PyMOL commands that place a pseudoatom at each C-alpha (Angstrom):
pseudoatom trace, name=CA, resn=UNK, resi=1, chain=A, elem=C, hetatm=0, pos=[0.000, 0.000, 0.000]
pseudoatom trace, name=CA, resn=UNK, resi=2, chain=A, elem=C, hetatm=0, pos=[2.857, 2.363, 0.832]
pseudoatom trace, name=CA, resn=UNK, resi=3, chain=A, elem=C, hetatm=0, pos=[4.464, 1.771, -2.562]
pseudoatom trace, name=CA, resn=UNK, resi=4, chain=A, elem=C, hetatm=0, pos=[1.203, 2.693, -4.312]
pseudoatom trace, name=CA, resn=UNK, resi=5, chain=A, elem=C, hetatm=0, pos=[0.977, 5.941, -2.337]
pseudoatom trace, name=CA, resn=UNK, resi=6, chain=A, elem=C, hetatm=0, pos=[4.580, 6.824, -3.236]
pseudoatom trace, name=CA, resn=UNK, resi=7, chain=A, elem=C, hetatm=0, pos=[3.935, 6.114, -6.925]
pseudoatom trace, name=CA, resn=UNK, resi=8, chain=A, elem=C, hetatm=0, pos=[0.784, 8.277, -6.905]
pseudoatom trace, name=CA, resn=UNK, resi=9, chain=A, elem=C, hetatm=0, pos=[2.684, 11.115, -5.188]
pseudoatom trace, name=CA, resn=UNK, resi=10, chain=A, elem=C, hetatm=0, pos=[5.514, 10.908, -7.720]
pseudoatom trace, name=CA, resn=UNK, resi=11, chain=A, elem=C, hetatm=0, pos=[3.045, 11.019, -10.616]
pseudoatom trace, name=CA, resn=UNK, resi=12, chain=A, elem=C, hetatm=0, pos=[1.331, 14.033, -9.021]
pseudoatom trace, name=CA, resn=UNK, resi=13, chain=A, elem=C, hetatm=0, pos=[4.626, 15.867, -8.558]
pseudoatom trace, name=CA, resn=UNK, resi=14, chain=A, elem=C, hetatm=0, pos=[5.841, 15.062, -12.090]
pseudoatom trace, name=CA, resn=UNK, resi=15, chain=A, elem=C, hetatm=0, pos=[2.582, 16.287, -13.643]
pseudoatom trace, name=CA, resn=UNK, resi=16, chain=A, elem=C, hetatm=0, pos=[2.605, 19.575, -11.687]
pseudoatom trace, name=CA, resn=UNK, resi=17, chain=A, elem=C, hetatm=0, pos=[6.000, 21.037, -12.573]
pseudoatom trace, name=CA, resn=UNK, resi=18, chain=A, elem=C, hetatm=0, pos=[4.941, 24.643, -13.163]
pseudoatom trace, name=CA, resn=UNK, resi=19, chain=A, elem=C, hetatm=0, pos=[7.105, 26.946, -11.027]
pseudoatom trace, name=CA, resn=UNK, resi=20, chain=A, elem=C, hetatm=0, pos=[5.229, 29.000, -8.440]
pseudoatom trace, name=CA, resn=UNK, resi=21, chain=A, elem=C, hetatm=0, pos=[6.509, 31.864, -6.304]
pseudoatom trace, name=CA, resn=UNK, resi=22, chain=A, elem=C, hetatm=0, pos=[6.346, 31.202, -2.567]
pseudoatom trace, name=CA, resn=UNK, resi=23, chain=A, elem=C, hetatm=0, pos=[6.635, 33.899, 0.106]
pseudoatom trace, name=CA, resn=UNK, resi=24, chain=A, elem=C, hetatm=0, pos=[6.964, 32.741, 3.695]
pseudoatom trace, name=CA, resn=UNK, resi=25, chain=A, elem=C, hetatm=0, pos=[7.839, 35.386, 6.272]
pseudoatom trace, name=CA, resn=UNK, resi=26, chain=A, elem=C, hetatm=0, pos=[11.081, 36.899, 4.925]
pseudoatom trace, name=CA, resn=UNK, resi=27, chain=A, elem=C, hetatm=0, pos=[11.817, 34.082, 2.463]
pseudoatom trace, name=CA, resn=UNK, resi=28, chain=A, elem=C, hetatm=0, pos=[10.946, 34.348, -1.216]
pseudoatom trace, name=CA, resn=UNK, resi=29, chain=A, elem=C, hetatm=0, pos=[11.608, 31.371, -3.480]
pseudoatom trace, name=CA, resn=UNK, resi=30, chain=A, elem=C, hetatm=0, pos=[10.146, 29.345, -6.330]
pseudoatom trace, name=CA, resn=UNK, resi=31, chain=A, elem=C, hetatm=0, pos=[9.223, 25.675, -6.292]
pseudoatom trace, name=CA, resn=UNK, resi=32, chain=A, elem=C, hetatm=0, pos=[7.371, 23.327, -8.604]
pseudoatom trace, name=CA, resn=UNK, resi=33, chain=A, elem=C, hetatm=0, pos=[3.671, 23.346, -7.747]
pseudoatom trace, name=CA, resn=UNK, resi=34, chain=A, elem=C, hetatm=0, pos=[3.596, 19.633, -6.853]
pseudoatom trace, name=CA, resn=UNK, resi=35, chain=A, elem=C, hetatm=0, pos=[6.495, 19.982, -4.426]
pseudoatom trace, name=CA, resn=UNK, resi=36, chain=A, elem=C, hetatm=0, pos=[4.971, 23.087, -2.828]
pseudoatom trace, name=CA, resn=UNK, resi=37, chain=A, elem=C, hetatm=0, pos=[1.665, 21.290, -2.276]
pseudoatom trace, name=CA, resn=UNK, resi=38, chain=A, elem=C, hetatm=0, pos=[3.481, 18.264, -0.865]
pseudoatom trace, name=CA, resn=UNK, resi=39, chain=A, elem=C, hetatm=0, pos=[5.350, 20.474, 1.623]
pseudoatom trace, name=CA, resn=UNK, resi=40, chain=A, elem=C, hetatm=0, pos=[2.097, 22.183, 2.596]
pseudoatom trace, name=CA, resn=UNK, resi=41, chain=A, elem=C, hetatm=0, pos=[0.414, 18.831, 3.199]
pseudoatom trace, name=CA, resn=UNK, resi=42, chain=A, elem=C, hetatm=0, pos=[3.359, 17.568, 5.256]
pseudoatom trace, name=CA, resn=UNK, resi=43, chain=A, elem=C, hetatm=0, pos=[3.296, 20.765, 7.307]
pseudoatom trace, name=CA, resn=UNK, resi=44, chain=A, elem=C, hetatm=0, pos=[-0.406, 20.272, 7.992]
pseudoatom trace, name=CA, resn=UNK, resi=45, chain=A, elem=C, hetatm=0, pos=[0.192, 16.681, 9.051]
pseudoatom trace, name=CA, resn=UNK, resi=46, chain=A, elem=C, hetatm=0, pos=[2.940, 17.773, 11.453]
pseudoatom trace, name=CA, resn=UNK, resi=47, chain=A, elem=C, hetatm=0, pos=[0.775, 20.509, 12.980]
pseudoatom trace, name=CA, resn=UNK, resi=48, chain=A, elem=C, hetatm=0, pos=[-2.184, 18.157, 13.470]
pseudoatom trace, name=CA, resn=UNK, resi=49, chain=A, elem=C, hetatm=0, pos=[0.032, 15.384, 14.868]
pseudoatom trace, name=CA, resn=UNK, resi=50, chain=A, elem=C, hetatm=0, pos=[1.587, 17.748, 17.404]
pseudoatom trace, name=CA, resn=UNK, resi=51, chain=A, elem=C, hetatm=0, pos=[-1.819, 19.088, 18.472]
pseudoatom trace, name=CA, resn=UNK, resi=52, chain=A, elem=C, hetatm=0, pos=[-3.215, 15.557, 18.720]
pseudoatom trace, name=CA, resn=UNK, resi=53, chain=A, elem=C, hetatm=0, pos=[-0.171, 14.362, 20.650]
pseudoatom trace, name=CA, resn=UNK, resi=54, chain=A, elem=C, hetatm=0, pos=[-0.478, 17.243, 23.088]
pseudoatom trace, name=CA, resn=UNK, resi=55, chain=A, elem=C, hetatm=0, pos=[-4.165, 16.427, 23.637]
pseudoatom trace, name=CA, resn=UNK, resi=56, chain=A, elem=C, hetatm=0, pos=[-3.429, 12.733, 24.205]
pseudoatom trace, name=CA, resn=UNK, resi=57, chain=A, elem=C, hetatm=0, pos=[-0.719, 13.659, 26.712]
pseudoatom trace, name=CA, resn=UNK, resi=58, chain=A, elem=C, hetatm=0, pos=[-3.171, 16.007, 28.465]
pseudoatom trace, name=CA, resn=UNK, resi=59, chain=A, elem=C, hetatm=0, pos=[-5.847, 13.305, 28.720]
pseudoatom trace, name=CA, resn=UNK, resi=60, chain=A, elem=C, hetatm=0, pos=[-3.377, 10.684, 29.981]
pseudoatom trace, name=CA, resn=UNK, resi=61, chain=A, elem=C, hetatm=0, pos=[-2.039, 13.112, 32.571]
pseudoatom trace, name=CA, resn=UNK, resi=62, chain=A, elem=C, hetatm=0, pos=[-5.577, 13.883, 33.798]
pseudoatom trace, name=CA, resn=UNK, resi=63, chain=A, elem=C, hetatm=0, pos=[-6.445, 10.166, 33.895]
pseudoatom trace, name=CA, resn=UNK, resi=64, chain=A, elem=C, hetatm=0, pos=[-3.359, 9.293, 35.940]
pseudoatom trace, name=CA, resn=UNK, resi=65, chain=A, elem=C, hetatm=0, pos=[-4.024, 12.182, 38.312]
pseudoatom trace, name=CA, resn=UNK, resi=66, chain=A, elem=C, hetatm=0, pos=[-7.606, 11.004, 38.898]
pseudoatom trace, name=CA, resn=UNK, resi=67, chain=A, elem=C, hetatm=0, pos=[-6.531, 7.374, 39.256]
pseudoatom trace, name=CA, resn=UNK, resi=68, chain=A, elem=C, hetatm=0, pos=[-4.018, 8.192, 41.992]
pseudoatom trace, name=CA, resn=UNK, resi=69, chain=A, elem=C, hetatm=0, pos=[-6.515, 10.381, 43.867]
pseudoatom trace, name=CA, resn=UNK, resi=70, chain=A, elem=C, hetatm=0, pos=[-9.179, 7.660, 43.855]
pseudoatom trace, name=CA, resn=UNK, resi=71, chain=A, elem=C, hetatm=0, pos=[-6.916, 4.725, 44.770]
pseudoatom trace, name=CA, resn=UNK, resi=72, chain=A, elem=C, hetatm=0, pos=[-7.466, 3.658, 48.388]
pseudoatom trace, name=CA, resn=UNK, resi=73, chain=A, elem=C, hetatm=0, pos=[-4.461, 3.451, 50.619]
pseudoatom trace, name=CA, resn=UNK, resi=74, chain=A, elem=C, hetatm=0, pos=[-3.103, -0.003, 51.322]
pseudoatom trace, name=CA, resn=UNK, resi=75, chain=A, elem=C, hetatm=0, pos=[-4.206, -1.396, 54.687]
pseudoatom trace, name=CA, resn=UNK, resi=76, chain=A, elem=C, hetatm=0, pos=[-7.366, 0.688, 55.022]
pseudoatom trace, name=CA, resn=UNK, resi=77, chain=A, elem=C, hetatm=0, pos=[-10.792, -0.846, 55.221]
pseudoatom trace, name=CA, resn=UNK, resi=78, chain=A, elem=C, hetatm=0, pos=[-13.198, 0.726, 52.678]
pseudoatom trace, name=CA, resn=UNK, resi=79, chain=A, elem=C, hetatm=0, pos=[-16.142, 0.005, 55.017]
pseudoatom trace, name=CA, resn=UNK, resi=80, chain=A, elem=C, hetatm=0, pos=[-14.914, 2.493, 57.639]
for i in range(1, 80): cmd.bond("trace and resi %d" % i, "trace and resi %d" % (i + 1))
show_as sticks, trace
zoom trace
């Protein structure tokens, strides 16, 4: 499956070779359209992965905090 995705991406990049001007903060450069779109997609994936990872960490941290607060101490009788 990965090989098929790579082949499709290569075909996309090779078919979209028109040079486009890119301005990002103080940088100005030109790239082929296919490469520019690939970089934009990879940037979006990285942003979403970092946001998702931060949220997962936040939920795990909250779960562990609640689990330690609820755990009864060893040697205590819960009926008391």
